C-alpha positions in Angstrom: 16.8 200.7 182.7 16.6 202.1 178.7 15.8 197.9 177.7 12.9 197.3 179.6 11.4 201.5 178.9 12.0 200.5 175.3 10.1 196.7 175.5 7.8 197.8 177.1 6.7 201.3 174.7 7.2 198.5 171.7 4.8 195.9 174.1 1.8 198.4 174.0 2.7 198.9 169.7 2.7 195.0 168.9 -0.7 194.0 171.0 -2.1 197.3 169.3 -0.9 196.1 166.2 -1.8 192.4 167.4 -5.3 192.1 169.4 -6.0 195.5 168.4 -8.3 195.6 164.9 -10.2 192.9 166.3 -13.2 196.5 167.8 -13.5 196.7 164.1 -14.2 193.9 163.3 -16.4 195.1 160.2 -13.5 196.8 158.8 -12.5 194.8 155.4 -9.1 192.7 156.4 -6.9 193.6 154.2 -7.0 196.9 155.7 -6.5 196.4 159.2 -3.4 193.8 158.1 -2.1 197.0 156.4 -2.8 199.4 159.6 -1.1 196.8 162.1 1.7 196.7 159.5 1.9 200.0 160.0 1.9 200.2 164.1 4.6 196.9 163.6 6.8 198.9 161.8 7.0 201.7 165.3 7.3 198.5 167.1 10.1 197.2 166.1 11.8 200.9 166.1 11.8 200.5 170.0 12.0 196.3 169.8 15.6 195.5 167.9 17.5 198.8 170.1 16.9 197.2 173.3 17.5 194.1 171.6 21.1 195.4 170.6 20.7 197.2 174.1 19.6 194.1 176.4 23.2 192.1 175.5 25.7 193.2 176.0 23.8 192.8 180.0 21.4 190.3 179.2 21.8 186.9 177.3 19.4 186.2 174.4 16.7 184.0 176.1 16.9 186.5 179.3 15.5 189.0 176.5 13.2 186.5 175.3 12.3 186.3 179.2 11.5 189.8 179.4 10.0 190.5 177.1 7.8 187.8 177.4 6.7 189.0 180.7 5.8 192.5 180.1 4.2 191.0 177.4 1.9 189.6 179.6 1.4 192.0 181.9 0.7 194.6 178.4 -2.5 192.4 177.4 -3.5 191.9 180.8 -3.7 195.9 180.5 -4.7 196.6 177.7 -7.5 193.0 177.6 -9.4 194.7 180.0 -9.5 198.1 179.2 -9.6 198.3 176.2 -11.3 195.3 174.6 -13.5 194.7 178.0 -12.3 190.6 178.9 -12.1 190.3 182.7 -8.9 187.9 184.1 -10.1 184.8 184.9 -8.5 183.3 187.2 -7.4 180.1 184.9 -5.7 182.4 183.1 -4.1 184.4 186.3 -2.6 181.1 186.8 -1.8 180.7 184.0 0.1 183.4 183.2 2.4 183.0 187.1 3.4 179.8 186.0 4.9 182.1 183.0 6.4 184.3 185.3 7.5 181.1 187.9 9.6 180.3 184.2 11.3 183.3 184.3 13.4 182.4 187.6 15.0 179.4 186.4 15.7 181.1 183.3 17.4 184.4 185.5 18.7 182.2 188.4 22.4 181.8 188.4 23.0 177.7 189.2 
């Protein structure tokens, strides 16, 4: 559970580092890159321990899959609440296919 919590926190910071600057298009690119790097540092402070701890329980492929599913969920919330962009049906279908792929990663064959 600690792994999942840290991955969620990590992805919140990652999403702001990667996409938060889109509301500040008038800001100089070098400034948003610098600020994004500072935010990404905090993201790494959660991501690295999450992967370290999680690898005792999950394979690397499973950790990556968990991270991608969390990223999609965090991004959807971020996109709607922060960027004020809607989620279209085709986005949901695409995201759903990625989540369906997680089934194959975690299924014991």
